[in-house]
Every structure is written in structure tokens, then in C-alpha cells.
C-alpha positions as CSV (number, residue, x, y, z in Angstrom):
1,M,117.9,124.2,111.5
2,Q,118.0,124.6,107.6
3,T,121.3,123.0,107.2
4,L,119.4,119.7,107.9
5,L,117.1,120.1,104.8
6,N,119.9,120.4,102.5
7,N,118.6,117.6,100.0
8,S,115.3,116.1,98.8
9,L,115.1,112.9,101.2
10,A,115.9,115.1,104.7
11,K,112.1,116.9,102.9
12,H,110.8,113.6,102.9
13,L,111.9,112.3,106.1
14,L,110.9,115.7,108.3
15,F,107.4,115.8,106.1
16,L,107.2,111.8,107.1
17,R,107.4,112.9,110.6
18,L,105.2,115.6,110.7
19,P,102.0,114.9,112.8
20,E,98.8,114.2,110.8
21,T,100.3,113.9,107.0
22,G,101.2,111.2,105.2
23,A,100.6,109.9,101.9
24,G,97.3,111.4,101.5
25,T,98.3,114.6,102.2
26,Y,101.6,114.5,100.1
27,W,98.9,114.1,96.8
28,Q,96.7,116.8,98.0
29,L,99.6,119.3,98.0
30,Y,101.0,117.9,94.8
31,E,97.8,118.2,93.1
32,Q,97.6,122.3,94.6
33,G,100.3,123.0,92.8
34,V,102.6,122.6,95.9
35,D,106.1,120.3,96.0
36,I,108.0,119.8,99.1
37,E,110.8,120.7,98.0
38,T,109.3,124.5,98.1
39,L,106.7,123.5,101.0
40,L,108.7,123.7,103.9
41,D,110.9,126.7,102.7
42,K,107.7,128.9,102.9
43,P,107.4,131.3,105.4
44,A,105.2,129.6,108.6
45,T,102.2,132.6,107.7
46,S,101.5,130.9,104.3
47,L,101.6,127.7,105.4
48,K,98.5,127.7,107.1
49,S,96.1,126.7,104.2
50,F,98.5,123.6,103.8
51,L,99.4,122.3,107.1
52,R,96.7,121.5,109.8
53,P,97.1,122.9,112.9
54,A,99.8,120.0,114.6
55,A,101.4,119.9,111.8
56,L,102.0,123.3,111.3
57,K,103.2,123.5,115.6
58,A,105.7,120.3,114.9
59,L,107.1,122.4,112.2
60,L,107.4,126.1,113.6
61,A,109.1,124.3,116.9
62,F,111.8,122.4,114.6
63,R,112.8,125.5,113.2
64,S,113.6,126.6,116.6
65,G,115.1,123.1,117.5
66,S,112.5,120.3,119.2
67,L,112.3,116.1,119.4
68,L,111.2,116.2,115.6
69,T,114.8,118.1,115.2
70,R,116.3,115.4,116.9
71,R,114.4,112.7,115.0
72,L,115.6,113.8,111.5
73,E,119.1,114.0,112.8
74,Q,119.0,110.6,114.3
75,D,117.0,109.3,110.7
76,L,119.9,110.5,108.6
77,A,122.8,109.4,110.7
78,Y,121.1,105.9,110.9
79,I,120.2,105.9,107.2
80,A,123.8,106.8,106.6
81,S,125.4,104.1,108.4
82,Q,123.3,101.6,106.7
83,P,124.7,100.7,103.5
84,D,121.8,98.0,102.8
85,L,119.2,100.6,103.5
86,H,117.9,102.7,100.9
87,C,114.9,105.6,100.5
88,L,113.0,105.9,96.8
89,T,111.9,109.2,96.8
90,F,108.6,109.3,94.5
91,D,111.0,110.4,91.4
92,D,113.8,108.1,91.7
93,P,115.1,105.6,88.6
94,L,114.5,102.8,91.2
95,Y,110.9,103.3,92.3
96,P,108.7,100.3,91.3
97,R,106.7,101.3,87.8
98,L,103.3,99.6,89.4
99,L,103.7,101.3,92.4
100,R,103.4,104.5,90.8
101,E,100.1,103.8,89.4
102,I,97.8,103.5,92.3
103,P,96.5,106.1,93.9
104,K,98.4,107.8,96.5
105,P,101.1,106.0,96.0
106,P,104.0,106.3,99.6
107,P,106.2,109.5,98.6
108,L,109.4,108.0,100.4
109,L,109.7,103.7,100.8
110,F,112.6,102.7,102.8
111,V,113.7,99.6,100.9
112,R,116.6,97.3,102.8
113,G,117.9,94.9,100.5
114,D,118.2,95.1,96.3
115,P,115.8,98.0,95.4
116,T,116.1,96.1,91.5
117,C,113.3,93.4,92.7
118,L,111.5,95.9,93.3
119,S,110.4,95.9,89.7
120,L,110.6,91.8,88.7
121,P,107.1,90.6,88.2
122,Q,105.1,89.7,91.3
123,V,102.3,87.8,92.6
124,A,101.3,88.8,96.6
125,I,100.6,86.0,98.3
126,V,98.4,86.7,101.2
127,G,96.4,84.7,104.4
128,S,95.1,84.0,107.6
129,R,98.3,84.3,110.3
130,N,96.6,80.8,111.9
131,P,95.9,78.8,108.9
132,T,94.9,75.2,108.7
133,A,97.6,72.5,107.9
134,S,97.0,72.3,104.4
135,G,96.5,76.5,104.0
136,T,99.8,76.7,105.0
137,E,101.1,73.9,102.4
138,N,99.5,75.3,99.8
139,A,101.5,78.4,100.2
140,E,104.8,77.0,100.6
141,R,104.1,75.2,97.6
142,F,102.6,78.2,95.5
143,A,105.0,80.4,96.5
144,R,107.5,78.0,95.7
145,Y,106.3,76.9,92.1
146,L,105.5,80.7,91.4
147,A,109.0,81.4,92.2
148,E,110.7,78.9,89.6
149,C,108.3,80.1,87.0
150,G,110.6,83.4,87.2
151,F,108.0,85.3,89.5
152,A,109.0,87.1,92.4
153,I,106.8,87.0,95.6
154,T,105.5,89.2,97.6
155,S,104.0,89.7,101.6
156,G,103.9,90.4,104.5
157,L,106.2,89.2,106.5
158,A,103.1,87.9,109.1
159,L,102.6,84.5,111.2
160,G,100.7,81.6,108.7
161,I,100.6,82.0,105.5
162,D,102.6,85.4,104.9
163,A,105.3,83.3,106.1
164,A,105.3,79.8,104.5
165,A,104.9,82.3,101.3
166,H,108.0,83.9,102.0
167,Q,109.9,81.0,102.9
168,G,108.4,78.6,100.1
169,V,110.4,81.3,97.9
170,L,113.1,80.6,99.7
171,N,113.2,77.0,98.8
172,A,113.2,77.5,95.5
173,G,116.1,79.5,95.4
174,G,113.7,82.7,94.2
175,K,113.2,86.3,95.5
176,T,110.5,87.5,97.7
177,I,109.7,91.3,99.1
178,A,108.1,91.7,102.6
179,V,106.3,94.6,102.8
180,M,106.3,95.6,106.7
181,G,103.3,97.2,108.9
182,T,106.3,99.0,111.1
183,G,109.2,101.3,110.3
184,I,112.2,99.5,108.3
185,D,114.0,99.1,111.8
186,L,112.5,96.7,112.9
187,I,110.9,93.3,112.6
188,Y,107.2,92.5,113.4
189,P,106.7,89.4,114.6
190,A,110.4,89.9,116.4
191,R,110.0,85.7,116.1
192,H,110.5,86.5,112.3
193,R,113.8,88.3,111.8
194,G,115.9,85.2,111.2
195,L,113.3,85.0,107.8
196,A,113.6,88.8,107.5
197,Q,117.5,87.6,107.5
198,A,117.2,84.7,105.0
199,I,114.9,87.4,102.5
200,L,118.0,89.2,102.4
201,H,120.6,86.8,102.0
202,S,118.3,85.3,99.5
203,G,118.8,88.5,97.5
204,G,115.3,90.2,98.4
205,A,114.2,93.3,100.0
206,L,112.1,94.5,103.2
207,V,109.9,97.1,102.4
208,S,108.6,100.0,104.7
209,E,107.0,103.4,103.9
210,F,106.5,103.9,107.8
211,P,109.3,106.7,109.8
212,L,111.9,104.7,111.7
213,G,110.9,103.3,114.8
214,V,107.2,103.4,114.1
215,S,106.1,100.1,115.9
216,S,103.0,98.3,115.2
217,Q,99.9,99.9,114.8
218,A,96.6,98.3,114.0
219,A,96.2,101.4,111.8
220,N,99.5,100.6,109.9
221,F,98.6,97.4,108.5
222,P,95.6,98.1,105.8
223,Q,97.7,101.0,104.5
224,R,101.0,98.5,104.2
225,N,98.5,96.3,102.5
226,R,97.7,98.9,99.5
227,I,101.5,98.0,99.1
228,I,101.3,94.8,98.0
229,S,99.2,95.2,95.8
230,G,100.2,97.8,94.6
231,L,104.0,95.9,93.6
232,C,102.1,92.8,92.1
233,G,100.3,91.8,88.7
234,G,98.0,89.6,90.8
235,V,97.1,89.0,94.6
236,L,96.7,85.1,95.5
237,V,94.5,84.5,98.7
238,V,95.1,81.4,100.3
239,E,93.0,80.9,103.0
240,A,90.8,83.7,105.4
241,A,87.8,84.6,107.2
242,V,85.4,86.6,106.3
243,Q,86.8,89.1,107.7
244,S,90.1,89.9,107.9
245,G,93.4,92.1,105.9
246,S,93.6,89.5,103.1
247,L,90.4,90.4,102.0
248,I,91.4,94.3,102.4
249,T,94.4,93.4,100.6
250,A,92.4,91.4,97.2
251,S,90.0,94.6,97.6
252,Y,93.2,96.9,97.0
253,A,94.2,94.8,94.0
254,L,90.5,95.0,92.7
255,Q,90.7,99.5,93.2
256,H,94.0,98.8,92.0
257,D,92.7,96.8,88.4
258,R,95.0,93.8,90.0
259,E,94.7,90.3,89.2
260,V,93.1,88.3,92.3
261,F,93.5,84.6,92.6
262,A,91.7,82.4,95.7
263,I,92.3,78.8,96.9
264,P,88.4,77.3,97.3
265,G,88.5,75.0,100.4
266,S,86.0,72.8,102.6
267,I,82.5,74.7,102.9
268,H,83.0,74.1,107.0
269,S,86.1,75.8,107.2
270,P,85.9,79.4,108.6
271,L,89.4,79.9,106.6
272,A,87.6,79.1,103.0
273,R,84.6,81.6,103.8
274,G,86.7,84.6,102.6
275,C,88.6,82.7,100.0
276,H,84.3,81.7,98.5
277,Q,83.3,85.2,99.2
278,L,86.1,86.7,96.8
279,I,84.9,84.2,94.0
280,R,81.3,85.2,94.2
281,Q,82.5,88.9,93.8
282,G,85.0,87.4,90.1
283,A,87.8,86.4,92.2
284,T,89.9,83.8,89.8
285,L,89.3,80.0,91.3
286,V,92.6,78.4,91.0
287,E,93.8,75.0,92.1
288,T,97.1,74.4,91.2
289,A,99.8,77.6,90.6
290,Q,100.4,76.8,86.9
291,D,96.1,78.4,86.4
292,I,98.3,81.7,87.9
293,V,101.0,81.6,85.5
294,D,98.8,81.1,82.4
295,Q,97.1,84.2,83.6
296,L,99.5,86.3,84.3
297,A,101.7,84.9,81.7
298,G,102.4,88.2,79.9
299,L,104.7,89.5,83.2
300,I,107.3,86.8,82.8
301,S,109.5,85.1,80.4
302,Y,109.0,81.3,80.6
303,K,112.5,79.6,80.9
304,R,112.3,77.2,77.3
305,H,113.9,74.7,76.4
306,E,114.7,73.1,72.3
307,A,115.1,76.4,70.9
308,G,112.4,78.3,72.7
309,R,109.7,75.7,71.6
310,A,108.3,74.2,74.6
311,L,107.4,75.5,78.0
312,I,109.0,73.8,80.8
313,V,105.8,73.0,82.8
314,R,106.5,71.5,86.2
315,S,103.2,69.7,88.5
316,L,102.9,72.0,91.8
317,F,103.2,68.7,94.0
318,D,106.2,67.0,91.5
319,E,109.1,66.6,94.3
320,P,112.2,65.6,93.4
321,Q,112.4,61.6,92.4
322,T,113.9,59.6,95.4
323,N,113.8,55.8,95.7
324,E,110.8,55.8,97.8
325,V,108.0,53.5,97.7
326,A,103.8,54.5,98.0
327,P,102.5,52.7,100.6
328,V,100.4,50.0,100.5
329,L,96.9,50.3,101.4
330,D,94.5,46.6,101.9
331,A,90.8,47.1,101.1
332,S,90.2,48.1,104.8
333,E,92.3,50.7,104.7
334,Q,91.6,51.7,101.1
335,A,87.9,51.6,102.1
336,L,89.1,53.9,105.4
337,L,90.5,56.1,102.9
338,D,87.5,56.6,100.8
339,A,85.1,57.4,103.4
340,L,87.4,59.9,105.1
341,G,87.4,61.8,102.4
342,F,89.4,65.0,101.6
343,D,87.1,67.4,104.8
344,P,88.2,67.3,108.6
345,L,86.3,64.3,110.0
346,S,85.8,64.2,113.5
347,L,85.8,60.3,115.0
348,D,82.2,60.1,115.9
349,L,81.4,61.2,112.6
350,L,83.2,59.0,110.7
351,A,82.1,56.1,112.7
352,E,78.5,57.2,111.8
353,R,79.6,57.3,108.3
354,T,81.2,54.0,107.9
355,G,78.8,52.1,110.6
356,A,82.5,51.0,112.2
357,D,83.5,51.0,116.1
358,I,85.3,54.1,117.5
359,G,88.2,51.5,118.6
360,S,88.9,49.6,115.0
361,L,88.4,53.3,113.3
362,S,90.9,54.8,115.9
363,A,93.5,52.1,115.0
364,G,92.9,52.0,111.1
365,L,93.4,55.6,111.2
366,I,96.8,55.2,113.4
367,T,97.6,53.0,110.8
368,L,97.5,55.8,108.1
369,E,99.1,58.1,109.7
370,I,102.3,56.5,110.1
371,K,101.9,55.9,106.8
372,G,101.9,59.4,106.2
373,L,98.4,59.5,104.5
374,V,96.5,61.3,107.2
375,Q,97.1,63.7,109.7
376,Q,95.5,64.8,113.3
377,I,94.1,68.3,113.1
378,G,92.9,69.0,116.7
379,A,90.0,67.1,117.6
380,C,89.8,65.6,113.7
381,Y,91.4,63.8,111.0
382,Q,92.5,65.3,107.5
383,R,93.5,63.3,104.2
384,I,96.9,64.9,102.4
């Protein structure tokens, strides 16, 4: 079985497979002067002071042939069969510099796609898995703008804000990185297989520190979030409840001395409370993506024109020019739009605010919806 351990990668793969081990154990050993290259070559009697009983038992079983042996053989065979799969040990020149700086970084990174994009200047965009329509739109637009300014966008391939951020980058023709809470060979959620393929086709990357075949488990995602933060110069939280994984990512960002940005929302929205909490704790309130560009300008090279004198800055909400004419509103429609404000509002509250009857309000809102100025969210209406 020792022939399986004929290179550094095989030893790292075996170490990942040992129970009750991980990045924490790896770096504890490192601090004691024990290198992974020599640890697994030591006699069993000398390993008791370095490994927990379950890990030591598994290693001894590996030496005599076991399920762990077969798994390592399968890992090596799978990696050899995947030309776009890269395994970056901590001392690999392609291992991203910023990630090296965090406490207990992953000793081994699985990267599918282009590993060089992990060293690009990055902004993480995270948020709720069940965002509002405006939250989804903000994530897509911020990601698109930041990608056009030269940033790679990093997120977690999850439903909601993560997916919108990845898609925004793809729409801009930029590069995006998805950090996974599963093994690199499993896409979670399964419905995002197409999105994952699009990320790879655009020159981006999928990243994981978990062994092959590891499925989605709740404990994996906080661990995944520290990588998202570690890769980036800043983290943008779009929408988040007070207790959410996005705030865990923001917490890691603070520990890693990264910038934290948050988009404020309605005081009535539960998904704004996490952002408001971050702002109270010192996160930078942002209203446009240019606010982020201004603060992280040192990470990127701006596109310039006229011999580099003028910055090319486009409004976040600029769209390609078309021949469409802005909808014309009569006085009653404009008054209704003004009364609606910018927070989601139920029909009953709108009637109380305006003094109008429900029937005329319903008709007016339908007209505004047809004109693309209002959308219905559940039992409420919201200005677009």
C-alpha cells in the first residue's frame, strides 16, 4: 500500500480521508514541526501523539489494506481522468496568495477550471437563498458592474443571491468563482449543474477543500464560507436575515481583515435586518457598485481612455440604449406611484394611505404593472 503514497498529493488525499482530521489538525501538526510528507511514514507507535485514535486506527487499517485504501485508489484514478481538475497543495505556486493569509487555510484545494483566476482581485457577493425580487436584481447588477470594472466575483453556488451574482458576471462576460460545500465532483444544488458548466465555460472555476464524494452537510457550509472570504478583498452582503450563513461569511471577512459591504433595505423586511446589523457594526453602507470600486480601487487596474486620463465609469443601472420611450403617466397614476413609495405595501395599507377605494387602486396598480413600473410580491405591491 505504501506505493500509493509515492507523491505529495497522494499523502494529502490520504490525510483528508482520515477521520477526525482536517485543516485544524494539519496546521497543529505543522506548528509542532511535523510535516505531512513524513508523518505518514512514521511507525505506528510514534503517531499516537499526533493523531486522534480514530485517525490512527484508520491509518493502520490503510497500511494493511482497507476501504480507505480503495478510496485513495479511486481518488487518484478520478483525478488522473479529469484534465480540468487541479489539486493545489499549500506550497503550490498557483495557491492563491490572499487565501494563504487566513488562519488555518485549506492544506489542499480542488479546483475545476482555471486555477489562475483564484489570484484575480475578487469581491464576494453573498446573501439569502430566498431573496426578494429587488435583492436578486441588486445581486445581478452589482456583480455585472464589478465584473466590468475588472473584479472576479466569488460566491457559493447556492440558490438565491449566490446564483444571481454568478449569473450577473456571466452576463458581463467576466470570471466568477464558485466555492462549494461538497466534494468537487458533486454539484449542489443539483439544479445548478448548468450554472456550474457556464462558469467553467466562461473561464471561471469551481473550488472545494472537501474530499471527493462528500455530500452537502450543514457543517460544511461555514467551513466553505471562510474560503469565500479568504479569497476576496471584500465581501458584499445583499440580503440576509439576522441569523444566516451570509453573516458568518461577513464575520470571517472581519477576522481576515477584509472589507465588508452591505446594501440597506426596508426596515420592514426581515432580509434587511442582517445587513442593518452589519452596518451598525461598522460595515460600509453601499448604494451603488461604484461605492465598492472606490474603496477597493487598489486591487484592480481601471480601464482608461484618452491616454489613461479618464476613468470609464458607467452607472449601475445603465442599459444598452434602445428606442423604447419611458411610459407616460397621467396625474392619477403618478400620484399612485408616489403614494406607493419604495417599500412593499399591501392594498389595504395603500388604501389607508391614499383614501381611495380598493377597486380603483387595483385598476391603477394593474395599469402601472403593465407599464413596468410596479410588481406584485405576494399580497403586496412594490415599485420597481
